[in-house]
TORPA-4810 file (N, C-alpha, C, O; in nm, 3 decimals):
<nodes>
NODE_1_-2.026_-2.905_-3.549_-1.886_-2.834_-3.528_-1.894_-2.855_-3.364_-2.007_-2.849_-3.315_M
NODE_2_-1.818_-2.873_-3.306_-1.774_-2.820_-3.170_-1.744_-2.698_-3.126_-1.655_-2.633_-3.180_A
NODE_3_-1.835_-2.637_-2.988_-1.836_-2.536_-2.940_-1.674_-2.522_-2.892_-1.601_-2.621_-2.891_L
NODE_4_-1.630_-2.396_-2.857_-1.546_-2.354_-2.783_-1.586_-2.381_-2.649_-1.701_-2.362_-2.610_P
NODE_5_-1.483_-2.429_-2.571_-1.472_-2.434_-2.442_-1.458_-2.323_-2.383_-1.559_-2.311_-2.314_L
NODE_6_-1.392_-2.233_-2.369_-1.360_-2.096_-2.308_-1.367_-1.995_-2.392_-1.278_-2.011_-2.476_N
NODE_7_-1.426_-1.899_-2.412_-1.413_-1.734_-2.517_-1.335_-1.658_-2.403_-1.327_-1.714_-2.293_I
NODE_8_-1.284_-1.553_-2.420_-1.252_-1.476_-2.365_-1.325_-1.318_-2.413_-1.345_-1.332_-2.534_F
NODE_9_-1.359_-1.217_-2.382_-1.434_-1.109_-2.411_-1.406_-0.978_-2.344_-1.411_-0.983_-2.221_K
NODE_10_-1.381_-0.878_-2.391_-1.353_-0.745_-2.359_-1.483_-0.651_-2.382_-1.505_-0.634_-2.502_T
NODE_11_-1.536_-0.614_-2.332_-1.687_-0.538_-2.355_-1.620_-0.395_-2.269_-1.547_-0.394_-2.169_V
NODE_12_-1.667_-0.297_-2.336_-1.643_-0.154_-2.340_-1.756_-0.062_-2.417_-1.799_-0.062_-2.532_T
NODE_13_-1.789_0.027_-2.281_-1.898_0.119_-2.339_-1.905_0.226_-2.260_-1.900_0.216_-2.138_N
NODE_14_-1.923_0.372_-2.340_-1.937_0.515_-2.295_-2.078_0.483_-2.254_-2.161_0.434_-2.331_V
NODE_15_-2.101_0.511_-2.135_-2.213_0.550_-2.066_-2.301_0.636_-2.099_-2.256_0.715_-2.183_L
NODE_16_-2.453_0.664_-2.056_-2.551_0.703_-2.079_-2.685_0.731_-1.922_-2.713_0.657_-1.828_S
NODE_17_-2.735_0.866_-1.957_-2.824_0.824_-1.827_-2.923_0.788_-1.845_-3.020_0.853_-1.808_T
NODE_18_-2.938_0.641_-1.923_-3.038_0.553_-1.930_-2.987_0.399_-1.913_-2.896_0.361_-1.986_S
NODE_19_-3.026_0.337_-1.846_-2.925_0.189_-1.809_-2.944_0.146_-1.966_-3.031_0.172_-2.049_P
NODE_20_-2.847_0.084_-1.970_-2.833_0.019_-2.120_-2.763_-0.140_-2.065_-2.688_-0.168_-1.972_V
NODE_21_-2.826_-0.220_-2.167_-2.751_-0.394_-2.146_-2.591_-0.355_-2.196_-2.565_-0.259_-2.268_G
NODE_22_-2.501_-0.441_-2.148_-2.377_-0.432_-2.235_-2.370_-0.543_-2.209_-2.248_-0.536_-2.225_I
NODE_23_-2.386_-0.652_-2.181_-2.315_-0.812_-2.159_-2.485_-0.903_-2.134_-2.566_-0.878_-2.045_Y
NODE_24_-2.494_-0.979_-2.212_-2.566_-1.112_-2.164_-2.533_-1.229_-2.230_-2.521_-1.256_-2.349_T
NODE_25_-2.515_-1.333_-2.058_-2.498_-1.433_-2.148_-2.543_-1.499_-2.223_-2.657_-1.541_-2.208_A
NODE_26_-2.460_-1.531_-2.339_-2.514_-1.603_-2.403_-2.611_-1.812_-2.384_-2.589_-1.904_-2.305_P
NODE_27_-2.670_-1.803_-2.455_-2.730_-1.981_-2.440_-2.617_-2.056_-2.455_-2.519_-2.021_-2.522_V
NODE_28_-2.630_-2.177_-2.382_-2.517_-2.305_-2.337_-2.412_-2.222_-2.303_-2.327_-2.308_-2.326_G
NODE_29_-2.341_-2.120_-2.264_-2.235_-2.062_-2.175_-2.292_-2.049_-2.037_-2.412_-2.062_-2.013_Y
NODE_30_-2.187_-2.019_-1.933_-2.182_-1.942_-1.845_-2.131_-1.797_-1.820_-2.010_-1.815_-1.838_T
NODE_31_-2.142_-1.692_-1.796_-2.075_-1.566_-1.842_-1.999_-1.555_-1.670_-2.074_-1.564_-1.572_G
NODE_32_-1.853_-1.534_-1.653_-1.761_-1.520_-1.556_-1.718_-1.403_-1.587_-1.658_-1.383_-1.693_V
NODE_33_-1.750_-1.287_-1.478_-1.751_-1.162_-1.505_-1.609_-1.149_-1.449_-1.616_-1.197_-1.335_V
NODE_34_-1.461_-1.100_-1.476_-1.361_-1.117_-1.426_-1.287_-0.946_-1.358_-1.198_-0.914_-1.278_L
NODE_35_-1.392_-0.870_-1.453_-1.329_-0.701_-1.422_-1.456_-0.628_-1.468_-1.526_-0.673_-1.559_L
NODE_36_-1.475_-0.549_-1.424_-1.588_-0.470_-1.413_-1.574_-0.275_-1.365_-1.625_-0.232_-1.261_A
NODE_37_-1.516_-0.206_-1.443_-1.452_-0.077_-1.406_-1.483_0.046_-1.511_-1.488_0.035_-1.634_Q
NODE_38_-1.500_0.161_-1.436_-1.585_0.258_-1.498_-1.428_0.351_-1.435_-1.359_0.347_-1.333_V
NODE_39_-1.429_0.452_-1.603_-1.305_0.576_-1.544_-1.357_0.680_-1.563_-1.408_0.668_-1.675_A
NODE_40_-1.383_0.798_-1.516_-1.439_0.937_-1.521_-1.318_1.008_-1.598_-1.202_1.017_-1.558_N
NODE_41_-1.364_1.052_-1.704_-1.261_1.120_-1.775_-1.300_1.278_-1.747_-1.215_1.366_-1.759_T
NODE_42_-1.370_1.293_-1.727_-1.452_1.456_-1.663_-1.362_1.494_-1.592_-1.266_1.433_-1.543_G
NODE_43_-1.401_1.621_-1.584_-1.337_1.743_-1.444_-1.446_1.714_-1.314_-1.395_1.733_-1.203_S
NODE_44_-1.556_1.680_-1.316_-1.651_1.694_-1.220_-1.661_1.510_-1.198_-1.656_1.418_-1.280_N
NODE_45_-1.678_1.512_-1.050_-1.740_1.319_-0.995_-1.914_1.327_-1.040_-2.019_1.388_-1.019_T
NODE_46_-1.864_1.237_-1.103_-1.980_1.156_-1.140_-2.051_1.022_-1.097_-1.969_0.952_-1.037_E
NODE_47_-2.151_0.972_-1.105_-2.200_0.848_-1.031_-2.220_0.767_-1.134_-2.223_0.806_-1.251_T
NODE_48_-2.240_0.604_-1.082_-2.257_0.480_-1.147_-2.360_0.395_-1.116_-2.370_0.349_-1.002_V
NODE_49_-2.444_0.364_-1.211_-2.506_0.257_-1.125_-2.482_0.124_-1.189_-2.501_0.122_-1.310_T
NODE_50_-2.447_0.021_-1.139_-2.418_-0.132_-1.218_-2.497_-0.246_-1.154_-2.497_-0.269_-1.033_F
NODE_51_-2.567_-0.317_-1.250_-2.681_-0.395_-1.195_-2.694_-0.474_-1.258_-2.699_-0.444_-1.377_S
NODE_52_-2.708_-0.627_-1.220_-2.764_-0.782_-1.245_-2.890_-0.778_-1.285_-2.983_-0.729_-1.221_H
NODE_53_-2.899_-0.842_-1.418_-3.067_-0.902_-1.439_-3.063_-1.000_-1.521_-3.003_-1.036_-1.622_Q
NODE_54_-3.184_-1.052_-1.416_-3.241_-1.189_-1.455_-3.359_-1.232_-1.485_-3.440_-1.240_-1.392_R
NODE_55_-3.407_-1.276_-1.633_-3.581_-1.256_-1.603_-3.615_-1.399_-1.536_-3.544_-1.496_-1.560_T
NODE_56_-3.705_-1.405_-1.467_-3.772_-1.532_-1.348_-3.964_-1.500_-1.373_-4.038_-1.413_-1.325_I
NODE_57_-4.001_-1.667_-1.511_-4.106_-1.602_-1.482_-4.151_-1.516_-1.577_-4.268_-1.478_-1.576_A
NODE_58_-4.051_-1.472_-1.684_-4.122_-1.401_-1.767_-4.120_-1.237_-1.690_-4.202_-1.161_-1.740_G
NODE_59_-4.044_-1.184_-1.586_-4.058_-1.069_-1.549_-3.872_-1.057_-1.496_-3.809_-1.148_-1.442_I
NODE_60_-3.822_-0.928_-1.530_-3.705_-0.898_-1.573_-3.673_-0.828_-1.390_-3.725_-0.724_-1.351_A
NODE_61_-3.585_-0.911_-1.306_-3.558_-0.899_-1.188_-3.429_-0.817_-1.154_-3.329_-0.888_-1.149_V
NODE_62_-3.403_-0.652_-1.124_-3.290_-0.615_-1.122_-3.254_-0.629_-1.031_-3.346_-0.622_-0.948_T
NODE_63_-3.112_-0.658_-0.966_-3.022_-0.625_-0.837_-2.934_-0.529_-0.892_-2.909_-0.532_-1.013_T
NODE_64_-2.878_-0.431_-0.805_-2.801_-0.301_-0.809_-2.637_-0.377_-0.753_-2.622_-0.416_-0.637_E
NODE_65_-2.553_-0.383_-0.834_-2.416_-0.432_-0.754_-2.395_-0.291_-0.671_-2.406_-0.279_-0.549_I
NODE_66_-2.362_-0.183_-0.770_-2.373_-0.032_-0.670_-2.444_0.019_-0.711_-2.477_-0.023_-0.822_V
NODE_67_-2.523_0.148_-0.657_-2.580_0.250_-0.729_-2.564_0.397_-0.683_-2.526_0.426_-0.570_K
NODE_68_-2.587_0.465_-0.754_-2.534_0.569_-0.780_-2.409_0.578_-0.694_-2.415_0.626_-0.581_D
NODE_69_-2.321_0.541_-0.735_-2.176_0.519_-0.690_-2.052_0.649_-0.736_-1.992_0.658_-0.843_F
NODE_70_-2.043_0.731_-0.628_-1.935_0.864_-0.696_-1.820_0.815_-0.734_-1.783_0.725_-0.658_P
NODE_71_-1.730_0.841_-0.842_-1.652_0.827_-0.916_-1.601_0.975_-0.922_-1.676_1.066_-0.959_I
NODE_72_-1.434_1.002_-0.873_-1.364_1.129_-0.875_-1.372_1.206_-0.975_-1.474_1.159_-1.024_P
NODE_73_-1.342_1.289_-1.044_-1.277_1.337_-1.178_-1.124_1.265_-1.193_-1.057_1.226_-1.097_A
NODE_74_-1.088_1.258_-1.317_-1.010_1.168_-1.350_-0.962_1.074_-1.266_-0.848_1.077_-1.220_N
NODE_75_-1.066_0.963_-1.234_-0.998_0.865_-1.122_-1.109_0.738_-1.199_-1.172_0.759_-1.302_D
NODE_76_-1.110_0.609_-1.121_-1.185_0.524_-1.212_-1.163_0.406_-1.065_-1.071_0.379_-0.988_S
NODE_77_-1.299_0.362_-1.083_-1.383_0.259_-0.976_-1.366_0.146_-1.004_-1.415_0.127_-1.116_A
NODE_78_-1.315_0.042_-0.956_-1.360_-0.146_-1.020_-1.537_-0.202_-0.873_-1.569_-0.202_-0.754_S
NODE_79_-1.584_-0.237_-1.004_-1.697_-0.298_-0.881_-1.713_-0.382_-0.858_-1.826_-0.412_-0.819_F
NODE_80_-1.588_-0.503_-0.869_-1.601_-0.641_-0.820_-1.504_-0.665_-0.767_-1.400_-0.648_-0.830_L
NODE_81_-1.498_-0.712_-0.634_-1.373_-0.750_-0.520_-1.342_-0.898_-0.594_-1.230_-0.944_-0.617_D
NODE_82_-1.491_-0.968_-0.630_-1.409_-1.093_-0.702_-1.460_-1.141_-0.814_-1.437_-1.060_-0.904_G
NODE_83_-1.530_-1.253_-0.860_-1.640_-1.281_-0.973_-1.760_-1.286_-0.937_-1.810_-1.316_-0.828_K
NODE_84_-1.819_-1.245_-1.063_-1.936_-1.231_-1.060_-2.000_-1.365_-1.197_-1.945_-1.367_-1.307_L
NODE_85_-2.093_-1.444_-1.170_-2.150_-1.563_-1.253_-2.296_-1.538_-1.333_-2.410_-1.539_-1.287_V
NODE_86_-2.267_-1.525_-1.415_-2.385_-1.517_-1.501_-2.457_-1.626_-1.588_-2.399_-1.654_-1.692_L
NODE_87_-2.551_-1.679_-1.567_-2.601_-1.774_-1.628_-2.672_-1.739_-1.752_-2.714_-1.623_-1.756_E
NODE_88_-2.694_-1.807_-1.848_-2.771_-1.806_-1.955_-2.897_-1.702_-1.976_-3.012_-1.727_-1.939_T
NODE_89_-2.853_-1.579_-2.045_-2.996_-1.492_-2.083_-2.932_-1.359_-1.916_-2.966_-1.242_-1.932_N
NODE_90_-2.867_-1.383_-1.809_-2.852_-1.318_-1.744_-2.795_-1.190_-1.788_-2.713_-1.211_-1.878_D
NODE_91_-2.806_-1.080_-1.763_-2.733_-0.963_-1.826_-2.656_-0.850_-1.729_-2.686_-0.867_-1.611_A
NODE_92_-2.588_-0.767_-1.746_-2.545_-0.664_-1.705_-2.569_-0.505_-1.729_-2.545_-0.474_-1.846_L
NODE_93_-2.601_-0.424_-1.668_-2.687_-0.324_-1.714_-2.591_-0.176_-1.598_-2.550_-0.171_-1.482_L
NODE_94_-2.595_-0.066_-1.733_-2.503_-0.031_-1.648_-2.545_0.148_-1.740_-2.553_0.180_-1.859_I
NODE_95_-2.563_0.234_-1.592_-2.593_0.375_-1.641_-2.507_0.477_-1.567_-2.422_0.424_-1.495_S
NODE_96_-2.508_0.623_-1.568_-2.401_0.683_-1.532_-2.483_0.834_-1.517_-2.593_0.845_-1.570_G
NODE_97_-2.438_0.920_-1.461_-2.502_1.039_-1.464_-2.440_1.185_-1.566_-2.465_1.306_-1.565_S
NODE_98_-2.351_1.095_-1.648_-2.271_1.176_-1.774_-2.274_1.077_-1.896_-2.248_0.957_-1.890_S
NODE_99_-2.315_1.160_-2.029_-2.293_1.080_-2.125_-2.209_1.044_-2.199_-2.201_0.957_-2.286_N
NODE_100_-2.130_1.136_-2.147_-1.984_1.148_-2.215_-1.865_1.111_-2.196_-1.792_1.070_-2.286_T
NODE_101_-1.812_1.128_-1.989_-1.716_1.147_-1.953_-1.722_1.016_-1.880_-1.651_1.024_-1.780_N
NODE_102_-1.805_0.850_-1.895_-1.768_0.770_-1.795_-1.772_0.656_-1.865_-1.875_0.637_-1.930_L
NODE_103_-1.682_0.571_-1.869_-1.610_0.444_-1.969_-1.623_0.357_-1.918_-1.569_0.365_-1.807_K
NODE_104_-1.704_0.197_-1.950_-1.679_0.094_-1.897_-1.595_-0.007_-1.974_-1.604_-0.038_-2.092_F
NODE_105_-1.521_-0.047_-1.892_-1.441_-0.184_-1.923_-1.427_-0.271_-1.870_-1.355_-0.259_-1.771_T
NODE_106_-1.507_-0.468_-1.913_-1.494_-0.550_-1.841_-1.438_-0.622_-1.917_-1.425_-0.593_-2.036_G
NODE_107_-1.385_-0.755_-1.850_-1.336_-0.879_-1.900_-1.443_-0.967_-1.860_-1.493_-0.967_-1.748_S
NODE_108_-1.486_-1.057_-1.976_-1.534_-1.192_-1.953_-1.508_-1.270_-2.000_-1.508_-1.277_-2.123_I
NODE_109_-1.462_-1.400_-1.893_-1.506_-1.598_-1.978_-1.609_-1.588_-2.008_-1.687_-1.497_-1.980_L
NODE_110_-1.628_-1.687_-2.075_-1.717_-1.745_-2.129_-1.718_-1.913_-2.144_-1.690_-1.966_-2.252_E
NODE_111_-1.741_-1.965_-2.066_-1.738_-2.125_-2.028_-1.873_-2.193_-2.049_-1.984_-2.163_-2.005_T
NODE_112_-1.819_-2.324_-2.155_-1.964_-2.408_-2.225_-2.002_-2.457_-2.085_-1.931_-2.463_-1.985_L
NODE_113_-2.126_-2.489_-2.102_-2.186_-2.535_-1.957_-2.170_-2.726_-2.003_-2.204_-2.812_-1.922_K
</nodes>
C-alpha cells in the first residue's frame, strides 16, 4: 500500500514546567511546521521555551527557538516568522512557567521524502 504524499496535522498541548516533546517527525517524512503559537489564558505574564532537538551520533542536541519568552496575560505569541523544517526523528520540545495557563497549538505538514 502506498504511503500518502502529504499529511496535515494539528498538535495541541497544555504546557508544563518541564520540557515535553510535542512532535517528532516520523520515519520517511519531513515535517514542515507551518504554525507554532502559545496562548496565555491566565491573569499573569508567563514565559515559554520552545526548542528544536536533533540526535547526532547518539547525543541529543537541543537548540532554543525562543527561551523564557514572556507572554502577557490573556495574550498569545507566535514563535515562527516562516516555516521550520524537521527531518526524520527531529523533535519539538516546549515548556512554560505554568502548568495550566499556557496552551500550544501547532500546524504541521508531513511530506513524504
